[in-house]
PQR file with spaces between the fields and no chain letter, atoms N, CA, C, O and H, PARSE charges and radii, in Angstrom:
ATOM       1  N    MET     1      48.969   50.397    9.558 -0.4000 1.5000
ATOM       2  CA   MET     1      48.175   49.400    9.777 -0.0000 2.0000
ATOM       3  C    MET     1      46.942   48.666    8.985  0.5500 1.7000
ATOM       4  O    MET     1      45.940   49.302    8.661 -0.5500 1.4000
ATOM       5  N    ILE     2      47.055   47.689    8.788 -0.4000 1.5000
ATOM       6  CA   ILE     2      45.813   47.007    8.318 -0.0000 2.0000
ATOM       7  C    ILE     2      44.805   46.297    9.479  0.5500 1.7000
ATOM       8  O    ILE     2      45.085   45.485   10.360 -0.5500 1.4000
ATOM       9  H    ILE     2      47.869   47.172    9.051  0.4000 1.0000
ATOM      10  N    TYR     3      43.707   46.842    9.173 -0.4000 1.5000
ATOM      11  CA   TYR     3      42.333   46.670   10.198 -0.0000 2.0000
ATOM      12  C    TYR     3      41.575   45.458    8.892  0.5500 1.7000
ATOM      13  O    TYR     3      41.187   45.513    7.725 -0.5500 1.4000
ATOM      14  H    TYR     3      43.480   47.502    8.457  0.4000 1.0000
ATOM      15  N    PRO     4      41.693   44.452    9.982 -0.5600 1.5000
ATOM      16  CA   PRO     4      40.403   43.101    9.380  0.2800 2.0000
ATOM      17  C    PRO     4      39.634   44.102    9.087  0.5500 1.7000
ATOM      18  O    PRO     4      39.775   45.300    9.332 -0.5500 1.4000
ATOM      19  N    PHE     5      38.464   43.300    8.320 -0.4000 1.5000
ATOM      20  CA   PHE     5      37.334   43.735    8.101 -0.0000 2.0000
ATOM      21  C    PHE     5      36.364   42.596    8.078  0.5500 1.7000
ATOM      22  O    PHE     5      35.385   42.481    8.815 -0.5500 1.4000
ATOM      23  H    PHE     5      38.350   42.327    8.121  0.4000 1.0000
ATOM      24  N    MET     6      36.782   41.703    7.070 -0.4000 1.5000
ATOM      25  CA   MET     6      35.964   40.128    7.253 -0.0000 2.0000
ATOM      26  C    MET     6      37.274   39.059    6.652  0.5500 1.7000
ATOM      27  O    MET     6      38.395   39.207    6.165 -0.5500 1.4000
ATOM      28  H    MET     6      37.577   41.797    6.471  0.4000 1.0000
ATOM      29  N    THR     7      36.163   37.675    7.101 -0.4000 1.5000
ATOM      30  CA   THR     7      36.617   36.395    6.269 -0.0000 2.0000
ATOM      31  C    THR     7      35.858   35.968    5.587  0.5500 1.7000
ATOM      32  O    THR     7      34.757   35.862    6.125 -0.5500 1.4000
ATOM      33  H    THR     7      35.252   37.555    7.496  0.4000 1.0000
ATOM      34  N    LEU     8      35.917   35.570    4.354 -0.4000 1.5000
ATOM      35  CA   LEU     8      35.057   34.735    3.823 -0.0000 2.0000
ATOM      36  C    LEU     8      35.270   33.489    3.803  0.5500 1.7000
ATOM      37  O    LEU     8      36.406   33.127    4.108 -0.5500 1.4000
ATOM      38  H    LEU     8      36.812   35.657    3.916  0.4000 1.0000
ATOM      39  N    ASN     9      34.085   32.283    3.381 -0.4000 1.5000
ATOM      40  CA   ASN     9      34.327   31.113    3.734 -0.0000 2.0000
ATOM      41  C    ASN     9      35.176   30.139    3.037  0.5500 1.7000
ATOM      42  O    ASN     9      35.433   28.994    3.410 -0.5500 1.4000
ATOM      43  H    ASN     9      33.162   32.578    3.133  0.4000 1.0000
ATOM      44  N    ASP    10      35.584   30.746    1.965 -0.4000 1.5000
ATOM      45  CA   ASP    10      36.930   30.188    1.192 -0.0000 2.0000
ATOM      46  C    ASP    10      38.225   30.790    1.785  0.5500 1.7000
ATOM      47  O    ASP    10      39.306   30.479    1.285 -0.5500 1.4000
ATOM      48  H    ASP    10      35.375   31.676    1.662  0.4000 1.0000
ATOM      49  N    GLU    11      38.183   31.310    2.425 -0.4000 1.5000
ATOM      50  CA   GLU    11      39.487   32.056    3.643 -0.0000 2.0000
ATOM      51  C    GLU    11      39.988   33.217    3.362  0.5500 1.7000
ATOM      52  O    GLU    11      40.944   33.684    3.981 -0.5500 1.4000
ATOM      53  H    GLU    11      37.305   31.563    2.831  0.4000 1.0000
ATOM      54  N    THR    12      39.349   33.857    2.319 -0.4000 1.5000
ATOM      55  CA   THR    12      40.058   35.160    1.766 -0.0000 2.0000
ATOM      56  C    THR    12      40.017   35.501    2.835  0.5500 1.7000
ATOM      57  O    THR    12      39.545   34.831    3.753 -0.5500 1.4000
ATOM      58  H    THR    12      38.573   33.477    1.817  0.4000 1.0000
ATOM      59  N    GLU    13      40.663   36.977    2.970 -0.4000 1.5000
ATOM      60  CA   GLU    13      40.581   37.752    4.292 -0.0000 2.0000
ATOM      61  C    GLU    13      40.484   39.392    3.360  0.5500 1.7000
ATOM      62  O    GLU    13      41.070   39.492    2.282 -0.5500 1.4000
ATOM      63  H    GLU    13      41.046   37.522    2.224  0.4000 1.0000
ATOM      64  N    ILE    14      39.861   40.315    3.818 -0.4000 1.5000
ATOM      65  CA   ILE    14      39.468   41.641    3.333 -0.0000 2.0000
ATOM      66  C    ILE    14      40.463   42.571    4.680  0.5500 1.7000
ATOM      67  O    ILE    14      40.629   42.188    5.838 -0.5500 1.4000
ATOM      68  H    ILE    14      39.385   40.234    4.693  0.4000 1.0000
ATOM      69  N    GLY    15      40.749   43.263    4.335 -0.4000 1.5000
ATOM      70  CA   GLY    15      41.016   44.717    5.480 -0.0000 2.0000
ATOM      71  C    GLY    15      41.073   45.541    4.901  0.5500 1.7000
ATOM      72  O    GLY    15      40.907   45.581    3.682 -0.5500 1.4000
ATOM      73  H    GLY    15      40.614   43.574    3.395  0.4000 1.0000
ATOM      74  N    HIS    16      41.397   46.689    5.837 -0.4000 1.5000
ATOM      75  CA   HIS    16      41.701   48.019    5.167 -0.0000 2.0000
ATOM      76  C    HIS    16      42.903   48.945    6.131  0.5500 1.7000
ATOM      77  O    HIS    16      43.111   48.705    7.321 -0.5500 1.4000
ATOM      78  H    HIS    16      41.531   46.656    6.827  0.4000 1.0000
ATOM      79  N    TYR    17      43.528   49.894    5.437 -0.4000 1.5000
ATOM      80  CA   TYR    17      44.747   50.981    6.048 -0.0000 2.0000
ATOM      81  C    TYR    17      43.376   52.229    6.662  0.5500 1.7000
ATOM      82  O    TYR    17      42.151   52.323    6.731 -0.5500 1.4000
ATOM      83  H    TYR    17      43.360   50.089    4.471  0.4000 1.0000
ATOM      84  N    ASP    18      44.456   52.883    6.947 -0.4000 1.5000
ATOM      85  CA   ASP    18      43.915   54.263    7.755 -0.0000 2.0000
ATOM      86  C    ASP    18      43.150   54.930    6.291  0.5500 1.7000
ATOM      87  O    ASP    18      43.274   54.727    5.083 -0.5500 1.4000
ATOM      88  H    ASP    18      45.451   52.806    6.890  0.4000 1.0000
ATOM      89  N    MET    19      42.485   55.638    6.972 -0.4000 1.5000
ATOM      90  CA   MET    19      42.002   56.699    6.037 -0.0000 2.0000
ATOM      91  C    MET    19      42.343   57.856    5.950  0.5500 1.7000
ATOM      92  O    MET    19      42.317   58.719    6.827 -0.5500 1.4000
ATOM      93  H    MET    19      42.384   55.803    7.953  0.4000 1.0000
ATOM      94  N    HIS    20      42.764   57.950    4.617 -0.4000 1.5000
ATOM      95  CA   HIS    20      43.783   59.355    4.046 -0.0000 2.0000
ATOM      96  C    HIS    20      43.070   60.741    4.681  0.5500 1.7000
ATOM      97  O    HIS    20      42.049   60.755    5.367 -0.5500 1.4000
ATOM      98  H    HIS    20      42.785   57.250    3.904  0.4000 1.0000
ATOM      99  N    LYS    21      43.634   61.555    4.395 -0.4000 1.5000
ATOM     100  CA   LYS    21      42.983   63.260    4.655 -0.0000 2.0000
ATOM     101  C    LYS    21      41.987   63.306    3.918  0.5500 1.7000
ATOM     102  O    LYS    21      41.022   63.838    4.466 -0.5500 1.4000
ATOM     103  H    LYS    21      44.464   61.544    3.838  0.4000 1.0000
ATOM     104  N    ASP    22      41.750   62.818    2.454 -0.4000 1.5000
ATOM     105  CA   ASP    22      40.893   63.010    1.475 -0.0000 2.0000
ATOM     106  C    ASP    22      39.833   62.131    1.577  0.5500 1.7000
ATOM     107  O    ASP    22      38.802   62.252    0.916 -0.5500 1.4000
ATOM     108  H    ASP    22      42.534   62.385    2.009  0.4000 1.0000
ATOM     109  N    GLY    23      40.064   61.153    2.467 -0.4000 1.5000
ATOM     110  CA   GLY    23      39.141   60.352    2.386 -0.0000 2.0000
ATOM     111  C    GLY    23      38.830   58.763    1.798  0.5500 1.7000
ATOM     112  O    GLY    23      37.905   57.953    1.849 -0.5500 1.4000
ATOM     113  H    GLY    23      40.902   61.054    3.005  0.4000 1.0000
ATOM     114  N    ARG    24      40.192   58.848    1.217 -0.4000 1.5000
ATOM     115  CA   ARG    24      40.370   57.652    0.331 -0.0000 2.0000
ATOM     116  C    ARG    24      40.604   56.699    1.185  0.5500 1.7000
ATOM     117  O    ARG    24      41.364   57.259    1.975 -0.5500 1.4000
ATOM     118  H    ARG    24      40.944   59.505    1.176  0.4000 1.0000
ATOM     119  N    VAL    25      40.422   55.349    1.656 -0.4000 1.5000
ATOM     120  CA   VAL    25      40.582   54.338    2.156 -0.0000 2.0000
ATOM     121  C    VAL    25      41.599   53.178    0.947  0.5500 1.7000
ATOM     122  O    VAL    25      41.218   52.937   -0.199 -0.5500 1.4000
ATOM     123  H    VAL    25      39.805   54.894    1.014  0.4000 1.0000
ATOM     124  N    LYS    26      42.916   52.606    1.576 -0.4000 1.5000
ATOM     125  CA   LYS    26      43.120   51.698    1.005 -0.0000 2.0000
ATOM     126  C    LYS    26      42.645   50.216    1.572  0.5500 1.7000
ATOM     127  O    LYS    26      42.669   49.996    2.783 -0.5500 1.4000
ATOM     128  H    LYS    26      43.226   52.802    2.507  0.4000 1.0000
ATOM     129  N    VAL    27      42.210   49.206    0.612 -0.4000 1.5000
ATOM     130  CA   VAL    27      41.545   48.183    0.898 -0.0000 2.0000
ATOM     131  C    VAL    27      42.501   47.051    0.190  0.5500 1.7000
ATOM     132  O    VAL    27      43.191   47.157   -0.824 -0.5500 1.4000
ATOM     133  H    VAL    27      42.191   49.386   -0.372  0.4000 1.0000
ATOM     134  N    TYR    28      42.293   45.847    1.133 -0.4000 1.5000
ATOM     135  CA   TYR    28      43.676   44.670    0.961 -0.0000 2.0000
ATOM     136  C    TYR    28      42.968   43.431    1.016  0.5500 1.7000
ATOM     137  O    TYR    28      42.345   43.108    2.027 -0.5500 1.4000
ATOM     138  H    TYR    28      41.732   45.761    1.957  0.4000 1.0000
ATOM     139  N    ILE    29      43.030   42.641   -0.115 -0.4000 1.5000
ATOM     140  CA   ILE    29      42.594   41.086   -0.058 -0.0000 2.0000
ATOM     141  C    ILE    29      43.798   40.272   -0.309  0.5500 1.7000
ATOM     142  O    ILE    29      44.645   40.254   -1.202 -0.5500 1.4000
ATOM     143  H    ILE    29      43.536   42.903   -0.936  0.4000 1.0000
ATOM     144  N    GLU    30      43.561   39.503    0.939 -0.4000 1.5000
ATOM     145  CA   GLU    30      44.341   37.823    0.543 -0.0000 2.0000
ATOM     146  C    GLU    30      43.660   36.804    0.503  0.5500 1.7000
ATOM     147  O    GLU    30      42.482   36.580    0.783 -0.5500 1.4000
ATOM     148  H    GLU    30      42.873   39.518    1.664  0.4000 1.0000
ATOM     149  N    LYS    31      44.596   36.101    0.080 -0.4000 1.5000
ATOM     150  CA   LYS    31      44.030   34.570   -0.085 -0.0000 2.0000
ATOM     151  C    LYS    31      44.960   33.407    0.054  0.5500 1.7000
ATOM     152  O    LYS    31      46.008   33.473   -0.589 -0.5500 1.4000
ATOM     153  H    LYS    31      45.553   36.282   -0.147  0.4000 1.0000
ATOM     154  N    PRO    32      44.736   32.340    0.802 -0.5600 1.5000
ATOM     155  CA   PRO    32      45.876   31.569    1.159  0.2800 2.0000
ATOM     156  C    PRO    32      46.120   30.653   -0.047  0.5500 1.7000
ATOM     157  O    PRO    32      45.219   30.394   -0.845 -0.5500 1.4000
ATOM     158  N    ASP    33      47.416   30.152   -0.160 -0.4000 1.5000
ATOM     159  CA   ASP    33      48.060   29.409   -1.952 -0.0000 2.0000
ATOM     160  C    ASP    33      48.899   28.150   -1.688  0.5500 1.7000
ATOM     161  O    ASP    33      50.083   28.320   -1.395 -0.5500 1.4000
ATOM     162  H    ASP    33      48.149   30.362    0.488  0.4000 1.0000
ATOM     163  N    GLU    34      48.556   27.282   -1.740 -0.4000 1.5000
ATOM     164  CA   GLU    34      49.344   26.484   -0.933 -0.0000 2.0000
ATOM     165  C    GLU    34      50.567   26.196   -2.139  0.5500 1.7000
ATOM     166  O    GLU    34      51.485   25.509   -1.691 -0.5500 1.4000
ATOM     167  H    GLU    34      47.595   27.144   -1.978  0.4000 1.0000
ATOM     168  N    GLN    35      50.681   26.482   -3.151 -0.4000 1.5000
ATOM     169  CA   GLN    35      51.785   27.066   -4.341 -0.0000 2.0000
ATOM     170  C    GLN    35      52.132   28.464   -3.828  0.5500 1.7000
ATOM     171  O    GLN    35      53.304   28.160   -3.603 -0.5500 1.4000
ATOM     172  H    GLN    35      49.936   27.040   -3.515  0.4000 1.0000
ATOM     173  N    TYR    36      52.086   29.468   -3.539 -0.4000 1.5000
ATOM     174  CA   TYR    36      52.677   30.761   -3.730 -0.0000 2.0000
ATOM     175  C    TYR    36      52.487   31.400   -2.249  0.5500 1.7000
ATOM     176  O    TYR    36      53.065   32.475   -2.092 -0.5500 1.4000
ATOM     177  H    TYR    36      51.134   29.715   -3.722  0.4000 1.0000
ATOM     178  N    GLY    37      51.764   30.894   -1.144 -0.4000 1.5000
ATOM     179  CA   GLY    37      51.791   31.474    0.021 -0.0000 2.0000
ATOM     180  C    GLY    37      50.500   32.232   -0.072  0.5500 1.7000
ATOM     181  O    GLY    37      49.453   31.642    0.195 -0.5500 1.4000
ATOM     182  H    GLY    37      51.295   30.020   -1.271  0.4000 1.0000
ATOM     183  N    PHE    38      50.495   32.979   -0.283 -0.4000 1.5000
ATOM     184  CA   PHE    38      49.061   33.733   -0.561 -0.0000 2.0000
ATOM     185  C    PHE    38      48.911   34.452   -1.950  0.5500 1.7000
ATOM     186  O    PHE    38      49.816   34.249   -2.759 -0.5500 1.4000
ATOM     187  H    PHE    38      51.345   33.459   -0.499  0.4000 1.0000
ATOM     188  N    LYS    39      48.165   35.038   -2.212 -0.4000 1.5000
ATOM     189  CA   LYS    39      47.418   35.722   -3.397 -0.0000 2.0000
ATOM     190  C    LYS    39      46.685   36.480   -2.775  0.5500 1.7000
ATOM     191  O    LYS    39      45.962   36.174   -1.827 -0.5500 1.4000
ATOM     192  H    LYS    39      47.430   35.203   -1.554  0.4000 1.0000
ATOM     193  N    HIS    40      46.861   37.865   -3.425 -0.4000 1.5000
ATOM     194  CA   HIS    40      46.686   39.177   -3.074 -0.0000 2.0000
ATOM     195  C    HIS    40      46.591   40.451   -3.918  0.5500 1.7000
ATOM     196  O    HIS    40      47.288   40.758   -4.885 -0.5500 1.4000
ATOM     197  H    HIS    40      47.448   38.114   -4.195  0.4000 1.0000
ATOM     198  N    ALA    41      45.578   41.136   -3.352 -0.4000 1.5000
ATOM     199  CA   ALA    41      45.218   42.420   -4.357 -0.0000 2.0000
ATOM     200  C    ALA    41      45.195   43.683   -3.344  0.5500 1.7000
ATOM     201  O    ALA    41      45.230   43.640   -2.114 -0.5500 1.4000
ATOM     202  H    ALA    41      45.011   40.887   -2.566  0.4000 1.0000
ATOM     203  N    ALA    42      45.152   44.421   -3.891 -0.4000 1.5000
ATOM     204  CA   ALA    42      44.989   45.611   -2.966 -0.0000 2.0000
ATOM     205  C    ALA    42      44.355   47.051   -4.141  0.5500 1.7000
ATOM     206  O    ALA    42      44.685   47.194   -5.318 -0.5500 1.4000
ATOM     207  H    ALA    42      45.123   44.456   -4.890  0.4000 1.0000
ATOM     208  N    CYS    43      43.392   47.946   -3.338 -0.4000 1.5000
ATOM     209  CA   CYS    43      43.220   49.166   -4.330 -0.0000 2.0000
ATOM     210  C    CYS    43      43.363   50.003   -3.442  0.5500 1.7000
ATOM     211  O    CYS    43      43.311   51.204   -3.712 -0.5500 1.4000
ATOM     212  H    CYS    43      43.124   47.829   -2.382  0.4000 1.0000
């Protein structure tokens, strides 16, 4: 499940997944795009 963290002024949304047992957290960033729907990245 993705948990919302913040929305920036340019509508970019930042969220995160549950923390793994080893302390790692996957971060998800997406921004609306008229041509592609959304641009996104995960790390």
